[in-house]
C-alpha positions in Angstrom: 13.8 21.5 6.9 17.2 19.9 7.1 18.8 19.0 3.8 19.0 15.2 4.6 15.3 15.1 5.6 14.3 16.9 2.5 16.3 14.5 0.3 14.8 11.5 2.1 11.3 12.8 1.5 12.0 13.7 -2.2 13.2 10.1 -2.8 10.1 8.7 -1.1 7.9 11.0 -3.2 9.5 10.2 -6.6 9.5 6.5 -5.9 5.8 6.6 -4.9 5.0 8.7 -7.9 6.5 6.2 -10.3 4.9 3.3 -8.6 1.5 5.0 -8.6 1.6 5.7 -12.3 2.1 2.0 -12.9 -0.7 1.1 -10.6 -3.0 3.6 -12.2 -2.4 2.7 -15.9 -2.5 -1.2 -15.5 -6.2 -1.7 -14.7 -7.2 1.2 -16.9 -5.3 0.0 -20.0 -6.4 -3.6 -19.5 -10.1 -2.5 -19.1 -9.9 -0.2 -22.1 -8.3 -2.9 -24.2 -10.5 -5.8 -23.2 -13.7 -3.9 -22.1 -14.0 -6.6 -19.4 -14.4 -6.1 -15.6 -13.3 -9.7 -15.0 -10.0 -9.2 -17.0 -9.3 -5.9 -15.1 -9.9 -7.8 -11.8 -7.6 -10.6 -12.9 -4.9 -8.1 -13.9 -5.1 -6.5 -10.5 -4.7 -10.0 -8.9 -1.6 -10.7 -11.1 0.1 -7.4 -10.4 -0.6 -7.3 -6.7 -0.1 -10.9 -5.5 3.7 -11.0 -6.1 4.4 -7.7 -4.2 2.7 -9.1 -1.1 4.2 -12.6 -1.2 7.7 -10.9 -1.3 7.2 -9.2 2.1 8.6 -12.0 4.4 11.8 -12.5 2.3 12.3 -8.7 1.9 11.8 -8.2 5.6 14.3 -10.9 6.5 16.8 -9.3 4.1 16.5 -5.9 5.7 17.4 -7.5 9.1 20.4 -9.2 7.7 21.8 -6.7 5.2 22.0 -2.9 5.0 18.5 -1.6 4.4 20.0 1.5 2.7 21.8 -0.7 0.1 18.6 -2.7 -0.4 16.7 0.5 -1.0 19.2 1.5 -3.8 18.8 -1.9 -5.4 15.0 -1.5 -5.4 15.0 1.8 -7.2 17.7 1.0 -9.8 16.2 -2.4 -10.8 12.7 -0.9 -11.1 14.1 1.6 -13.6 15.8 -1.2 -15.5 12.7 -3.4 -15.5 10.7 -0.6 -17.1 13.2 -0.2 -20.0 13.3 -4.0 -20.5 9.5 -4.3 -20.6 9.2 -1.6 -23.2 11.9 -3.3 -25.3 10.0 -6.6 -25.0 6.8 -5.0 -26.0 8.5 -3.4 -29.1 9.8 -6.9 -30.1 6.8 -9.1 -29.3 3.8 -6.8 -28.7 1.0 -7.7 -26.2 -0.6 -5.9 -23.3 0.7 -8.7 -20.9 4.1 -7.1 -20.8 2.6 -4.1 -18.9 1.0 -6.5 -16.4 4.2 -8.5 -16.0 6.2 -5.3 -15.5 3.8 -4.1 -12.7 4.3 -7.5 -11.0 8.0 -7.3 -11.1 8.1 -3.6 -10.0 5.7 -4.6 -7.3 8.2 -7.0 -5.8 11.0 -4.4 -6.0 8.6 -1.8 -4.5 8.0 -4.2 -1.5 11.8 -4.4 -1.1 12.0 -0.6 -1.0 9.0 -0.3 1.5 10.6 -2.7 3.9 14.0 -1.0 3.7 12.3 2.4 4.4 10.3 0.8 7.3 13.5 -0.3 9.0 15.4 2.9 8.3 12.8 5.5 9.3 13.0 5.2 13.2 16.7 5.9 12.9 16.3 8.9 10.5 13.8 10.8 12.7 14.8 9.8 16.2 13.6 13.0 17.9 10.0 12.6 16.6 7.4 10.2 17.9 7.0 7.3 15.6 3.3 8.2 14.8 4.4 11.7 13.9 7.2 10.3 11.7 4.8 8.1 9.9 2.4 11.0 9.4 5.1 13.2 7.8 6.5 10.4 5.7 3.1 9.4 4.4 2.4 13.0 3.5 5.3 12.7 1.0 4.0 9.3 0.0 0.4 10.7 -0.6 1.8 13.6 -2.5 2.9 11.0 -5.0 -0.6 9.5 -5.0 -2.0 13.0 -5.7 0.1 13.7 -8.7 0.5 10.1 -9.9 -3.0 9.7 -11.5 -3.1 13.3 -12.8 0.4 12.9 -14.4 -0.5 9.4 -15.7 -3.7 10.8 -17.4 -1.8 13.7 -18.9 1.0 11.5 -20.2 -1.6 9.1 -21.7 -3.2 12.0 -23.6 0.2 12.7 -25.2 1.9 9.3 -25.4 1.2 5.6 -25.7 1.7 3.6 -22.6 5.2 2.4 -23.4 6.5 6.0 -23.4 4.7 6.6 -20.1 6.6 3.5 -18.7 9.9 5.0 -19.8 9.0 8.2 -18.0 8.4 6.1 -14.9 11.9 4.6 -15.3 13.3 8.2 -15.2 11.4 8.9 -11.9 13.0 5.8 -10.3 16.5 7.0 -11.4 15.8 10.5 -9.8 14.5 8.8 -6.6 17.8 6.9 -6.3 19.8 10.1 -6.9 17.8 11.8 -4.1 18.7 8.8 -1.8 22.3 9.2 -2.6 22.0 12.9 -1.7 20.5 11.9 1.7 23.4 9.5 2.3 25.9 12.2 1.7 24.3 14.6 4.1 23.2 12.3 7.0 25.0 11.1 10.0 22.6 8.3 10.6 24.1 4.8 10.9 21.5 2.0 10.7 22.8 -0.9 12.7 22.5 -4.4 11.3 21.7 -6.8 14.1 23.3 -10.3 14.4 20.9 -12.9 13.0 20.4 -16.7 13.4 21.8 -18.7 10.5 19.4 -19.6 7.7 17.7 -16.9 5.6 14.5 -18.8 4.8 12.9 -20.9 7.6 14.4 -19.4 10.7 13.1 -15.8 10.1 9.7 -17.3 9.5 9.8 -19.2 12.8 10.9 -16.1 14.7 8.2 -13.9 13.1 5.4 -16.4 13.7 6.6 -16.9 17.3 6.1 -13.2 18.0 2.7 -13.3 16.3 1.5 -16.3 18.4 2.8 -14.8 21.7 1.5 -11.2 21.3 -2.3 -10.6 21.4 -2.0 -7.1 20.0 -0.3 -8.5 16.8 -3.2 -10.9 16.3 -5.7 -8.1 16.6 -4.1 -5.8 14.2 -3.6 -8.5 11.6 -7.3 -9.4 11.8 -8.3 -5.7 11.4 -5.9 -5.2 8.6 -7.4 -8.2 6.7 -10.8 -6.5 7.0 -9.5 -3.1 5.8 -7.6 -4.7 2.9 -10.6 -6.6 1.6 -12.3 -3.3 1.2 -9.3 -1.5 -0.2 -8.6 -4.4 -2.6 -12.2 -4.5 -4.0 -12.2 -0.7 -4.2 -8.9 -0.6 -6.2 -10.0 -3.5 -8.4 -13.3 -2.0 -9.3 -12.9 1.8 -9.3 -11.8 2.1 -12.9 -14.7 -0.1 -14.1 -17.2 1.6 -11.8 -16.2 5.2 -12.8 -15.5 4.7 -16.5 -17.9 1.8 -17.1 -20.8 1.7 -14.7 -21.1 5.5 -14.4 -19.8 6.2 -17.9 -17.4 8.9 -16.8 -14.1 9.5 -18.7 -10.6 8.6 -17.6 -9.9 12.2 -16.5 -12.8 11.9 -14.0 -11.2 8.7 -12.7 -7.8 10.4 -12.4 -9.4 13.3 -10.5 -11.1 10.9 -8.1 -7.8 9.1 -7.3 -6.2 12.5 -6.8 -9.0 13.7 -4.5 -8.6 10.5 -2.4 -4.9 11.3 -1.9 -5.7 14.9 -1.0 -8.2 13.9 1.6 -5.5 11.5 3.0 -3.0 14.4 3.2 -5.4 16.4 5.2 -6.0 13.6 7.6 -2.2 12.9 7.9 -1.5 16.6 8.7 -4.1 16.4 11.5 -2.4 13.2 12.9 1.0 14.8 12.7 -0.2 17.7 14.9 -2.6 15.8 17.2 -2.2 13.4 20.1 -5.1 11.1 19.2 -4.9 7.9 21.2 -4.1 4.8 19.1 -7.2 2.9 20.0 -9.4 5.8 19.0 -7.4 6.1 15.8 -7.9 2.5 15.0 -11.6 2.3 15.8 -12.5 5.6 13.9 -10.5 4.7 10.8 -11.9 1.1 10.6 -15.5 2.3 11.0 -15.2 5.0 8.3 -13.6 2.6 5.8 -16.5 0.1 6.4 -19.1 3.0 5.9 -17.3 4.1 2.7 -17.5 0.6 1.3 -21.2 0.4 1.9 -21.7 3.8 0.2 -19.7 2.6 -2.9 -21.8 -0.5 -3.1 -25.2 1.2 -3.0 -24.4 4.7 -4.6 -26.9 5.8 -7.3 -24.5 8.0 -9.1 -20.8 8.9 -9.5 -20.9 11.7 -6.9 -22.2 9.4 -4.1 -19.7 6.8 -5.2 -17.0 9.4 -4.9 -18.0 10.1 -1.2 -17.6 6.4 -0.4 -14.3 6.1 -2.3 -12.9 9.1 -0.4 -13.8 7.6 3.0 -12.1 4.3 2.0 -8.9 5.9 0.6 -8.7 8.7 3.2 -9.1 6.7 6.3 -7.0 3.8 5.1 -3.8 5.8 5.9 -5.1 6.7 9.3 -5.5 3.0 9.9 -2.1 2.5 8.5 -0.6 4.9 11.1 -2.4 3.0 13.9 -1.2 -0.4 12.5 2.4 0.6 12.1 2.7 2.5 15.4 1.3 -0.5 17.3 3.6 -3.1 15.7 6.7 -0.8 16.1 5.9 -0.7 19.8 5.4 -4.5 20.2 8.0 -6.1 18.0 11.7 -6.5 19.2 14.0 -4.3 17.2 16.3 -7.1 16.1 13.4 -9.0 14.6 11.5 -6.0 13.3 12.1 -6.5 9.5 11.3 -10.2 9.4 8.2 -9.9 11.7 6.8 -6.9 9.8 7.4 -8.8 6.5 5.2 -11.7 7.6 2.6 -9.5 9.2 2.4 -7.4 6.0 2.0 -10.5 3.9 -0.8 -11.8 6.1 -2.5 -8.4 6.0 -2.3 -7.7 2.3 -3.2 -11.1 0.9 -6.7 -9.9 1.3 -6.2 -7.3 -1.6 -5.3 -9.8 -4.4 -8.0 -12.1 -3.0 -10.5 -9.2 -3.4 -9.3 -8.8 -7.0 -9.7 -12.6 -7.6 -13.2 -12.5 -6.2 -14.1 -9.7 -8.6 -12.7 -11.7 -11.5 -14.8 -14.8 -10.4 -18.0 -13.3 -9.0 -18.5 -10.0 -10.9 -20.2 -11.6 -13.9 -22.7 -13.8 -12.0 -23.4 -11.5 -9.1 -22.5 -8.0 -10.2 -19.8 -5.6 -8.9 -22.1 -4.0 -6.3 -23.0 -7.3 -4.7 -19.4 -8.4 -4.4 -18.4 -5.0 -2.8 -21.4 -5.4 -0.4 -20.3 -9.0 0.5 -16.7 -8.0 1.2 -17.9 -5.0 3.3 -20.1 -7.4 5.3 -17.1 -9.7 6.0 -15.0 -6.7 7.1 -17.7 -5.5 9.4 -17.9 -8.9 11.1 -14.1 -9.1 11.5 -14.2 -5.6 13.2 -17.0 -6.6 15.5 -15.2 -9.9 16.4 -12.0 -8.0 17.4 -13.9 -5.3 19.3 -15.8 -8.0 21.3 -12.5 -9.9 22.1 -10.9 -6.7 23.2 -13.8 -5.8 25.6 -13.8 -9.3 26.9 -10.0 -9.1 27.7 -10.5 -5.7 29.4 -13.3 -7.1 31.5 -11.3 -10.1 32.5 -8.4 -7.9 33.6 -10.8 -5.7 35.6 -12.3 -8.8 37.3 -8.8 -10.1 38.2 -7.8 -6.7 39.5 
């Protein structure tokens, strides 16, 4: 592999590894500290909402300024935020510093995700975009494999503040790898001329593209359905495994790692296959819905694991379908700002799922809430499929 490609993937891997460790320890530490599913759901809501609200602004910034520079800022300031959070915890105590840190790092992670999204088509110009996404997400999922395992190992040895300092070191290493990529690449990412105004004008442009393109409306609706399921799965998995099924945190870490390994297998298949986009979208959406149903009705931890693996594994296949479709449809000069708005609309469903767990888990039970959200997602999928078939029929009639 070329040296610049390797450095780019190493940076992506280390950045994801640090982010995943934070995502792993927040709901786990909150649940272990409070022994409350509702508080764990609320913590997930607080840590995830800011990262999604930031997408439109971060997308607009990537169209206006150098995305490579924005990526450096993302990684350096995440490392700094980790150090500051540990210092504040040492001075004032309180588990809330961990949740606040995750929220702040979530926003900076969003900044990095959007910058990479803009840069990637330029880095791998001789690959198809679907293949580029598959390979980049293999590096991303490798971080997901090791993140929970490394987090569980670190928590066995250290208290969580020391784990957070280790995460800071990972972000620093990710930035050093990015600097190595810059020194060895000849890629020059062009910054397109933009309309004046950084707040309202990008939003008008993005919503204009969404209104005028039927494909964007469809993938947004489908993504909301997927993220309702992914959100409720992430918000409840720690409580389900370590609480409802009475397994230990090592089992929870192994389950998270297994989900990432299944995803890597699927991504390797996508990188070497020529699966049509519509087949990819329909298959992944169906498997995610089936996985949610299994997690809701599973009698034991092994059956729950099957449903969990379906949700987490096919989520990334759906992600390749989603990102390939929007990259084909959105004009390049408006790509960052439009993807930022689309990602916000897609992912608001995840913190919403966490909030629903916080509000409804006590009166209804976790299983009922999971089943309810799975039903909503299935209805959204049926509505989009029906609309697509109606459009195809109308086009055939006209023809």
